[in-house]
FIKE-325764 format. One line per field, with one value per residue: residue number from 1; residue in one letter; x, y, z of N, C-alpha, C, O, CB in turn. Coordinates in steps of 0.02 Angstrom, whole numbers. Glycine has a CB too. Layout:
tise	c(NUM_...)
tiba	c(A_...)
n_east	c(X_...)
n_north	c(Y_...)
n_up	c(Z_...)
ca_east	c(X_...)
ca_north	c(Y_...)
ca_up	c(Z_...)
c_east	c(X_...)
c_north	c(Y_...)
c_up	c(Z_...)
o_east	c(X_...)
o_north	c(Y_...)
o_up	c(Z_...)
cb_east	c(X_...)
cb_north	c(Y_...)
cb_up	c(Z_...)
This chain:
tise	c(1_2_3_4_5_6_7_8_9_10_11_12_13_14_15_16_17_18_19_20_21_22_23_24_25_26_27_28_29_30_31_32_33_34_35_36_37_38_39_40_41_42_43_44_45_46_47_48_49_50_51_52_53_54_55_56_57_58_59_60_61_62_63_64_65_66_67_68_69_70_71_72_73_74_75_76_77_78_79_80_81_82_83_84_85_86_87_88_89_90_91_92_93_94_95_96_97_98_99_100_101_102_103_104_105_106_107_108_109_110_111_112_113_114_115_116_117_118_119_120_121_122_123_124_125_126_127_128_129_130_131_132_133_134_135_136_137_138_139_140_141_142_143_144_145_146_147_148_149_150_151_152_153_154_155_156_157_158_159_160_161_162_163_164_165_166_167_168_169_170_171_172_173_174_175_176_177_178_179_180_181_182_183_184_185_186_187_188_189_190_191_192_193_194_195_196_197_198_199_200_201_202_203_204_205_206_207_208_209_210_211_212_213_214)
tiba	c(X_X_X_X_X_X_X_X_X_X_X_X_X_X_X_X_X_X_X_X_X_X_X_X_X_X_X_X_X_X_X_X_X_X_X_X_X_X_X_X_X_X_X_X_X_X_X_X_X_X_X_X_X_X_X_X_X_X_X_X_X_X_X_X_X_X_X_X_X_X_X_X_X_X_X_X_X_X_X_X_X_X_X_X_X_X_X_X_X_X_X_X_X_X_X_X_X_X_X_X_X_X_X_X_X_X_X_X_X_X_X_X_X_X_X_X_X_X_X_X_X_X_X_X_X_X_X_X_X_X_X_X_X_X_X_X_X_X_X_X_X_X_X_X_X_X_X_X_X_X_X_X_X_X_X_X_X_X_X_X_X_X_X_X_X_X_X_X_X_X_X_X_X_X_X_X_X_X_X_X_X_X_X_X_X_X_X_X_X_X_X_X_X_X_X_X_X_X_X_X_X_X_X_X_X_X_X_X_X_X_X_X_X_X)
n_east	c(3087_3068_2906_2834_2736_2787_2783_2829_2890_2795_2699_2777_2858_2773_2825_2843_2735_2735_2786_2958_3041_3129_3298_3357_3257_3199_3088_3083_3082_3203_3250_3232_3125_3052_3088_2968_2901_2899_2993_3109_3120_3141_3266_3345_3338_3400_3530_3565_3561_3667_3775_3767_3794_3927_3990_3959_4027_4162_4175_4148_4258_4361_4325_4336_4474_4523_4467_4534_4664_4654_4623_4741_4830_4774_4789_4929_4961_4898_4971_5097_5087_5070_4947_4860_4751_4773_4878_4966_4913_5016_5085_5006_4944_4983_5096_5176_5200_5275_5393_5441_5467_5563_5670_5693_5738_5869_6041_6089_6198_6162_6078_6160_6210_6188_6265_6391_6398_6393_6512_6607_6581_6621_6757_6800_6831_6956_7113_7211_7298_7325_7234_7113_7119_7115_6988_6904_6929_6885_6751_6701_6724_6641_6518_6510_6504_6380_6295_6318_6279_6143_6097_6113_6022_5901_5895_5884_5765_5676_5672_5611_5491_5428_5387_5301_5208_5140_5072_5113_5073_5059_5187_5232_5323_5386_5525_5576_5512_5578_5710_5696_5663_5781_5865_5832_5861_5854_5784_5709_5618_5460_5311_5355_5486_5434_5496_5646_5823_5865_5743_5648_5487_5427_5358_5243_5185_5036_5081_5169_5299_5431_5401_5488_5529_5498)
n_north	c(8986_8962_8925_8975_8925_8820_8889_8864_8739_8643_8526_8452_8292_8153_8045_7868_7751_7616_7457_7403_7260_7146_7107_7000_6916_6754_6730_6830_6892_6832_6890_6812_6695_6565_6397_6280_6125_6031_6080_6076_5938_5896_5956_5887_5756_5776_5806_5682_5601_5656_5627_5488_5464_5505_5409_5294_5319_5319_5189_5120_5155_5096_4961_4945_4962_4851_4749_4769_4741_4606_4556_4582_4500_4375_4371_4371_4253_4160_4180_4139_4001_3969_3990_4046_4131_4232_4302_4437_4504_4494_4381_4272_4123_3978_3989_4086_4022_3916_3983_4032_3913_3859_3950_3950_3823_3821_3871_4036_4165_4296_4329_4364_4484_4606_4600_4594_4720_4803_4768_4810_4947_4980_4943_5034_5148_5130_5196_5146_5113_4986_4899_4958_4941_4802_4779_4841_4763_4638_4666_4692_4566_4483_4540_4509_4370_4356_4402_4305_4188_4216_4228_4097_4031_4091_4048_3908_3904_3959_3862_3756_3820_3838_3710_3684_3787_3812_3916_4076_4193_4158_4154_4280_4408_4325_4311_4432_4425_4315_4364_4467_4388_4315_4413_4430_4386_4217_4181_4293_4303_4334_4277_4146_4022_3865_3750_3654_3688_3604_3554_3483_3469_3584_3566_3662_3737_3804_3928_3961_3919_3804_3627_3502_3339_3195)
n_up	c(6388_6567_6628_6521_6384_6245_6091_5963_5953_5975_6072_6214_6208_6272_6397_6370_6441_6426_6478_6469_6399_6501_6480_6545_6572_6547_6472_6381_6211_6088_5974_5861_5778_5872_5835_5774_5840_5738_5646_5725_5745_5613_5588_5679_5628_5506_5546_5603_5490_5415_5499_5496_5361_5355_5437_5363_5242_5285_5337_5220_5137_5210_5202_5065_5045_5115_5037_4916_4958_4992_4866_4794_4866_4840_4702_4689_4756_4672_4554_4594_4600_4471_4410_4277_4276_4365_4316_4233_4072_3978_4013_3993_3913_3812_3732_3795_3915_3868_3827_3950_4021_3936_3946_4085_4107_4075_4099_4099_4048_4045_4152_4254_4222_4286_4402_4347_4286_4400_4464_4369_4374_4505_4505_4415_4484_4533_4530_4432_4292_4234_4296_4257_4119_4111_4167_4074_3960_4007_4029_3899_3844_3921_3889_3753_3767_3830_3728_3628_3696_3721_3590_3541_3625_3581_3448_3463_3536_3444_3344_3412_3445_3322_3294_3400_3390_3251_3186_3136_3198_3331_3374_3381_3458_3550_3556_3608_3731_3785_3794_3890_3997_4018_4068_4199_4369_4418_4538_4559_4459_4386_4317_4434_4407_4342_4316_4343_4326_4189_4161_4236_4311_4437_4593_4680_4831_4912_4951_4855_4865_4823_4834_4910_4861_4960)
ca_east	c(3097_3025_2841_2800_2727_2826_2739_2858_2912_2740_2695_2833_2841_2753_2863_2803_2722_2733_2844_3009_3058_3192_3341_3374_3198_3202_3029_3088_3099_3275_3266_3217_3066_3067_3067_2915_2922_2909_3057_3162_3126_3171_3337_3378_3344_3450_3596_3578_3576_3734_3823_3766_3829_3998_4014_3954_4081_4225_4175_4152_4327_4401_4308_4363_4546_4534_4451_4589_4722_4642_4626_4812_4860_4748_4820_5000_4963_4882_5026_5154_5077_5064_4878_4860_4696_4797_4937_4954_4897_5077_5112_4956_4946_5029_5159_5217_5221_5329_5454_5465_5496_5624_5723_5707_5770_5939_6084_6103_6246_6131_6046_6211_6237_6185_6323_6450_6397_6410_6584_6643_6573_6662_6828_6817_6857_7026_7158_7267_7287_7326_7171_7060_7123_7090_6916_6872_6935_6842_6681_6683_6724_6580_6462_6508_6482_6308_6262_6322_6237_6073_6081_6105_5959_5845_5892_5857_5695_5636_5662_5560_5428_5396_5354_5247_5158_5150_5045_5163_5046_5069_5258_5249_5344_5415_5598_5585_5490_5631_5768_5680_5664_5850_5899_5810_5887_5805_5742_5667_5575_5387_5293_5414_5500_5395_5540_5714_5874_5864_5677_5602_5434_5434_5295_5239_5130_4989_5118_5213_5366_5439_5393_5539_5506_5524)
ca_north	c(9005_8924_8954_8994_8868_8822_8902_8842_8669_8598_8498_8410_8220_8121_7982_7807_7714_7544_7424_7376_7191_7135_7062_6942_6874_6699_6731_6885_6870_6830_6920_6766_6654_6500_6345_6237_6057_5996_6103_6049_5866_5889_5973_5833_5699_5793_5797_5611_5574_5678_5588_5419_5462_5509_5343_5246_5332_5298_5116_5096_5161_5045_4896_4944_4951_4782_4707_4775_4706_4534_4539_4580_4441_4318_4372_4351_4182_4122_4184_4101_3930_3959_3996_4101_4177_4286_4331_4491_4481_4479_4316_4219_4086_3921_4009_4120_3970_3880_4024_4034_3847_3849_3992_3931_3757_3829_3920_4091_4214_4362_4344_4391_4545_4661_4594_4613_4793_4835_4756_4855_5015_4989_4940_5093_5200_5115_5237_5105_5101_4915_4870_4985_4908_4734_4781_4857_4704_4586_4686_4680_4494_4456_4564_4467_4304_4361_4408_4240_4140_4233_4213_4024_4014_4112_4004_3843_3913_3971_3797_3720_3856_3826_3645_3688_3837_3823_3981_4129_4244_4134_4162_4351_4437_4276_4321_4486_4399_4271_4405_4500_4336_4296_4467_4430_4332_4162_4182_4353_4303_4330_4221_4107_3962_3805_3693_3661_3689_3537_3544_3444_3512_3603_3565_3720_3737_3860_3991_3972_3893_3735_3571_3452_3269_3161)
ca_up	c(6458_6612_6643_6460_6339_6182_6035_5899_5952_5987_6140_6234_6203_6334_6406_6362_6502_6411_6510_6425_6418_6538_6441_6585_6579_6497_6429_6334_6143_6076_5910_5807_5793_5902_5788_5796_5855_5675_5618_5767_5731_5547_5594_5715_5582_5456_5578_5610_5423_5396_5538_5471_5296_5369_5461_5308_5195_5315_5339_5151_5114_5244_5173_4997_5050_5134_4980_4868_4985_4984_4794_4775_4896_4804_4636_4694_4773_4612_4506_4619_4586_4399_4386_4228_4288_4406_4285_4185_4004_3941_4034_3983_3851_3808_3701_3846_3962_3833_3830_4020_4037_3896_3974_4154_4108_4054_4132_4053_4074_4046_4216_4300_4192_4333_4447_4307_4278_4464_4475_4324_4399_4565_4486_4376_4529_4550_4489_4410_4220_4217_4318_4215_4053_4120_4179_4010_3917_4035_4019_3829_3832_3951_3849_3693_3788_3842_3663_3594_3733_3709_3520_3536_3657_3539_3389_3484_3555_3384_3311_3451_3442_3257_3298_3449_3369_3179_3166_3147_3244_3400_3392_3380_3522_3596_3563_3656_3796_3809_3812_3953_4049_4032_4104_4268_4411_4420_4598_4559_4401_4395_4360_4455_4366_4357_4300_4368_4273_4163_4134_4278_4340_4507_4630_4725_4878_4907_4961_4797_4877_4797_4880_4898_4865_5020)
c_east	c(3049_2960_2803_2794_2768_2778_2764_2876_2856_2743_2755_2812_2826_2791_2817_2796_2720_2794_2891_3028_3126_3236_3360_3316_3200_3142_3031_3106_3174_3293_3253_3159_3087_3043_3013_2942_2938_2976_3115_3174_3159_3246_3375_3389_3397_3520_3614_3595_3646_3787_3826_3802_3904_4026_4013_4010_4148_4230_4180_4222_4372_4389_4336_4439_4561_4519_4506_4651_4714_4647_4698_4846_4838_4779_4892_5005_4947_4938_5085_5148_5064_4994_4873_4802_4719_4860_4919_4943_4960_5106_5064_4966_4997_5096_5205_5242_5279_5395_5483_5499_5561_5682_5743_5743_5845_5976_6101_6151_6213_6100_6095_6241_6238_6244_6387_6454_6417_6485_6626_6639_6617_6736_6849_6844_6930_7071_7221_7256_7284_7260_7113_7060_7097_7014_6879_6872_6888_6768_6659_6680_6660_6517_6454_6483_6406_6270_6261_6277_6163_6052_6070_6039_5899_5839_5861_5783_5651_5623_5608_5492_5391_5360_5294_5190_5169_5124_5094_5139_5056_5142_5279_5266_5378_5490_5612_5566_5545_5692_5756_5682_5736_5887_5880_5843_5833_5758_5696_5619_5501_5355_5355_5425_5460_5434_5609_5761_5883_5795_5629_5550_5446_5364_5296_5177_5085_5023_5166_5283_5372_5432_5445_5510_5538_5573)
c_north	c(8968_8961_8974_8933_8877_8829_8871_8769_8620_8572_8454_8337_8191_8056_7923_7772_7639_7510_7394_7305_7188_7087_6999_6894_6818_6698_6786_6859_6877_6857_6874_6721_6587_6445_6302_6167_6018_6015_6077_5975_5855_5904_5917_5773_5713_5785_5724_5579_5593_5638_5516_5413_5465_5442_5292_5256_5307_5222_5087_5100_5108_4976_4889_4931_4879_4734_4709_4737_4631_4513_4535_4517_4378_4313_4348_4277_4138_4122_4142_4026_3917_3963_4058_4150_4238_4319_4391_4464_4461_4410_4258_4185_4030_3940_4044_4069_3929_3917_4024_3968_3836_3889_3968_3864_3761_3878_3974_4141_4282_4379_4372_4456_4602_4660_4614_4688_4828_4827_4802_4927_5028_4989_5000_5150_5189_5153_5198_5088_5027_4882_4894_4954_4837_4732_4795_4797_4649_4603_4673_4605_4462_4478_4523_4397_4303_4363_4340_4189_4153_4216_4138_4003_4032_4068_3937_3849_3922_3907_3757_3753_3845_3759_3648_3733_3853_3891_4037_4181_4223_4143_4236_4376_4388_4287_4377_4464_4355_4312_4440_4450_4318_4350_4470_4372_4279_4167_4243_4355_4295_4326_4178_4046_3902_3741_3707_3672_3617_3517_3503_3491_3525_3602_3623_3714_3797_3927_4005_3945_3821_3683_3518_3382_3235_3106)
c_up	c(6502_6624_6581_6415_6276_6124_5971_5898_5963_6058_6153_6231_6271_6342_6403_6428_6491_6441_6459_6447_6452_6499_6479_6594_6527_6451_6377_6265_6130_6007_5851_5829_5822_5854_5818_5810_5791_5644_5659_5754_5663_5549_5628_5668_5529_5483_5586_5543_5401_5434_5514_5405_5307_5392_5404_5258_5222_5317_5268_5123_5146_5215_5102_4998_5068_5077_4928_4892_4978_4911_4771_4803_4858_4734_4639_4711_4713_4562_4528_4607_4512_4371_4341_4239_4327_4378_4242_4115_3965_3957_4021_3916_3852_3779_3751_3898_3932_3838_3900_4038_3998_3925_4044_4158_4092_4099_4081_4087_4084_4114_4267_4273_4242_4381_4410_4299_4342_4478_4432_4349_4459_4548_4444_4418_4549_4502_4472_4336_4202_4236_4274_4146_4057_4128_4113_3964_3941_4023_3947_3813_3860_3913_3785_3709_3799_3776_3628_3629_3721_3637_3510_3567_3612_3477_3407_3502_3494_3346_3346_3445_3377_3256_3344_3425_3295_3155_3185_3197_3318_3422_3394_3451_3570_3607_3614_3726_3827_3832_3880_4011_4067_4073_4178_4306_4419_4480_4601_4500_4420_4326_4376_4411_4390_4339_4329_4310_4249_4139_4176_4309_4414_4538_4680_4769_4868_4916_4905_4806_4851_4852_4862_4906_4925_4999)
o_east	c(2996_2960_2744_2840_2783_2738_2724_2876_2867_2784_2780_2755_2862_2789_2762_2844_2706_2850_2869_3030_3173_3214_3378_3323_3202_3145_2988_3141_3205_3350_3263_3146_3135_2985_3011_2999_2984_3013_3166_3231_3200_3286_3431_3442_3433_3565_3671_3639_3682_3837_3880_3838_3941_4080_4059_4039_4187_4281_4212_4245_4415_4435_4358_4464_4607_4555_4524_4686_4762_4671_4716_4886_4878_4794_4914_5047_4979_4951_5120_5198_5050_4981_4881_4804_4688_4892_4862_4963_4957_5146_5079_4992_5048_5148_5266_5298_5325_5447_5544_5553_5608_5738_5802_5776_5880_5946_6124_6145_6234_6097_6074_6292_6284_6271_6432_6508_6453_6517_6675_6689_6648_6774_6909_6875_6961_7068_7277_7209_7245_7232_7069_7007_7061_6981_6828_6822_6855_6728_6605_6638_6630_6469_6399_6446_6372_6219_6210_6241_6124_5996_6024_6003_5852_5783_5817_5742_5595_5569_5564_5440_5330_5309_5242_5132_5203_5152_5113_5179_5061_5156_5337_5227_5397_5515_5655_5599_5557_5722_5800_5699_5751_5935_5909_5852_5774_5698_5650_5583_5484_5369_5401_5377_5452_5408_5628_5741_5906_5788_5573_5567_5472_5318_5344_5124_5095_4999_5201_5323_5324_5453_5447_5471_5598_5600)
o_north	c(8946_9022_8990_8894_8933_8784_8853_8738_8560_8594_8421_8320_8202_8015_7924_7763_7601_7534_7364_7290_7223_7030_6949_6840_6834_6668_6790_6809_6922_6848_6896_6712_6556_6444_6288_6152_5978_5972_6057_5952_5809_5870_5902_5742_5668_5761_5705_5536_5552_5617_5486_5364_5431_5421_5252_5207_5277_5193_5035_5054_5079_4938_4836_4892_4848_4684_4658_4706_4595_4459_4490_4486_4333_4259_4309_4242_4087_4072_4113_3990_3860_3941_4114_4206_4291_4358_4396_4407_4416_4384_4201_4214_4034_3912_4034_4075_3910_3887_4016_3967_3806_3863_3964_3850_3711_3922_3959_4155_4320_4438_4400_4480_4643_4712_4645_4717_4878_4873_4830_4964_5081_5030_5015_5196_5233_5144_5214_5052_5008_4842_4856_4941_4814_4689_4763_4782_4616_4558_4647_4584_4420_4440_4504_4367_4255_4330_4320_4152_4106_4193_4117_3961_3993_4053_3912_3806_3897_3897_3728_3719_3841_3751_3618_3719_3901_3919_4043_4209_4266_4140_4251_4366_4408_4275_4370_4482_4357_4297_4441_4467_4307_4334_4509_4317_4294_4157_4245_4404_4256_4366_4174_4021_3890_3686_3765_3666_3574_3470_3490_3545_3482_3633_3632_3691_3836_3978_4056_3947_3782_3693_3492_3369_3245_3071)
o_up	c(6479_6630_6587_6409_6255_6109_5928_5845_5961_6098_6108_6248_6319_6297_6430_6466_6538_6429_6410_6507_6433_6486_6448_6622_6467_6398_6334_6260_6158_5985_5794_5888_5798_5834_5878_5793_5789_5618_5631_5752_5656_5518_5609_5669_5508_5449_5576_5540_5373_5405_5511_5393_5271_5369_5398_5234_5185_5300_5258_5088_5112_5204_5082_4957_5041_5067_4898_4852_4961_4896_4732_4769_4846_4710_4597_4683_4702_4529_4487_4605_4493_4315_4364_4212_4322_4412_4218_4100_3924_3918_4037_3868_3887_3797_3751_3923_3968_3852_3909_4067_4025_3929_4060_4209_4095_4131_4026_4146_4127_4133_4317_4299_4242_4399_4439_4306_4341_4502_4455_4347_4464_4574_4439_4392_4578_4442_4494_4320_4158_4197_4256_4117_4012_4099_4099_3931_3900_4008_3935_3774_3827_3906_3766_3671_3781_3768_3600_3595_3712_3626_3475_3539_3607_3455_3372_3486_3491_3318_3314_3440_3376_3223_3331_3438_3278_3107_3243_3234_3361_3482_3407_3498_3625_3662_3657_3775_3887_3883_3922_4067_4126_4109_4215_4279_4425_4472_4642_4491_4464_4283_4336_4381_4450_4346_4338_4252_4287_4100_4153_4332_4450_4513_4717_4748_4821_4891_4906_4759_4856_4909_4806_4952_4939_5041)
cb_east	c(3089_3061_2848_2838_2653_2870_2729_2919_2964_2740_2631_2858_2896_2677_2902_2834_2657_2729_2820_3072_3059_3178_3403_3400_3133_3209_2967_3140_3059_3301_3337_3279_3024_3033_3127_2859_2868_2853_3059_3146_3057_3137_3345_3337_3277_3439_3597_3517_3525_3743_3803_3693_3807_4012_3970_3887_4085_4231_4112_4104_4354_4387_4232_4349_4578_4490_4384_4606_4732_4573_4588_4848_4841_4672_4816_5035_4913_4819_5047_5163_5019_5093_4827_4857_4640_4811_4973_5013_4860_5130_5129_4886_4960_4998_5146_5176_5161_5310_5440_5407_5446_5611_5701_5643_5736_5942_6149_6038_6306_6078_6013_6267_6196_6119_6329_6447_6328_6369_6602_6616_6499_6646_6842_6757_6813_7040_7176_7275_7342_7384_7157_7067_7196_7124_6898_6907_7007_6855_6672_6734_6786_6575_6470_6578_6519_6291_6297_6395_6253_6060_6138_6164_5953_5855_5963_5896_5689_5672_5729_5580_5440_5448_5404_5274_5163_5115_4975_5181_4972_5050_5302_5190_5285_5404_5629_5544_5424_5652_5782_5612_5627_5888_5884_5733_5910_5842_5785_5711_5595_5359_5239_5407_5575_5329_5544_5734_5942_5888_5683_5641_5365_5467_5283_5238_5155_4934_5155_5217_5384_5507_5321_5599_5523_5466)
cb_north	c(9081_8911_9012_9050_8858_8757_8976_8884_8657_8541_8459_8428_8181_8108_7983_7761_7736_7531_7369_7421_7146_7109_7097_6963_6916_6633_6740_6937_6910_6759_6942_6723_6644_6492_6302_6234_6020_6012_6180_6061_5832_5936_6039_5811_5684_5865_5831_5576_5598_5753_5589_5395_5520_5562_5319_5253_5407_5326_5090_5135_5231_5045_4886_5010_4998_4764_4728_4849_4725_4517_4591_4642_4435_4322_4442_4393_4167_4149_4257_4114_3903_3895_4002_4074_4142_4261_4278_4542_4536_4532_4318_4248_4133_3865_4055_4176_3923_3868_4096_4048_3791_3871_4065_3928_3710_3851_3887_4127_4221_4367_4282_4340_4565_4658_4523_4579_4816_4803_4683_4850_5028_4934_4876_5116_5204_5038_5303_5040_5135_4880_4887_5061_4908_4701_4835_4917_4679_4577_4760_4714_4461_4477_4638_4463_4282_4423_4461_4215_4145_4307_4238_3988_4051_4185_3993_3816_3974_4022_3757_3715_3931_3828_3592_3713_3902_3768_3993_4162_4255_4061_4125_4392_4466_4206_4339_4548_4359_4222_4458_4534_4273_4284_4533_4424_4360_4096_4180_4415_4248_4390_4178_4086_3945_3806_3681_3599_3720_3488_3512_3406_3479_3673_3497_3786_3735_3853_3988_4043_3896_3728_3541_3462_3231_3130)
cb_up	c(6468_6678_6687_6423_6321_6174_6026_5882_6003_5938_6150_6305_6170_6336_6472_6310_6533_6334_6559_6424_6356_6610_6419_6652_6573_6532_6472_6358_6090_6082_5909_5788_5730_5971_5768_5744_5896_5626_5617_5841_5733_5497_5633_5776_5549_5431_5645_5640_5372_5410_5612_5464_5252_5421_5519_5273_5179_5386_5373_5107_5129_5319_5171_4961_5102_5195_4949_4855_5059_5012_4752_4800_4970_4798_4606_4749_4830_4581_4497_4693_4628_4381_4446_4159_4326_4476_4243_4186_3966_3955_4107_3988_3794_3768_3642_3880_3980_3760_3807_4068_4021_3823_3977_4194_4059_3982_4161_4031_4026_3993_4244_4310_4131_4373_4475_4238_4255_4522_4460_4252_4417_4616_4448_4338_4592_4547_4526_4454_4180_4253_4392_4210_4028_4180_4231_3977_3915_4110_4036_3782_3863_4024_3832_3660_3851_3885_3619_3593_3808_3724_3473_3571_3724_3518_3359_3545_3601_3338_3310_3524_3453_3201_3321_3516_3412_3140_3199_3082_3230_3405_3342_3351_3556_3570_3495_3635_3789_3754_3758_3949_4025_3967_4071_4273_4480_4421_4660_4557_4353_4435_4328_4528_4368_4321_4223_4409_4298_4216_4070_4332_4331_4514_4667_4684_4949_4958_5027_4783_4952_4764_4877_4946_4801_5061)
């Protein structure tokens, strides 16, 4: 009750007279320690190093891509002029060069097999029994012609290869290499032909294109 002292609750709390900080005062503490000049300088340098690493990584990747592109262009240019240093391992060696020149110097029916197969496929849609019978007969006849032509080429090549490479190990895999070469169109063969049909050498410029004699 008013006018009587509080016997059970003790003395009433005295309000604090200590001034409270103004939150709008820029000098008031912000709840965390202000970094020293040394710490601020270290943080700034760390940020600069991270930014520099990012730029270096990006520039390094770009330089690596450009180097790979130049290497591929240089490899293709070297292969187009017959430089074995830039050829895949399967195309290197005097024995492989011998097979390529032997195949490229001849006309082979097998290189046109893809066109024959496409023609047969298209004519197969014609709903005419007579045409379908003719196409089937022509396809088997051309297939037999390809087999005979390729067999003759391999026999002739093997005779020449035994004279050029007496060691049997040097002739290993040459027949399969020759067959794969005959199945490719002449203008699409890689490495490109270095001899004409007939066996005359082909002069090629730095771009790999044949140079015609004046």
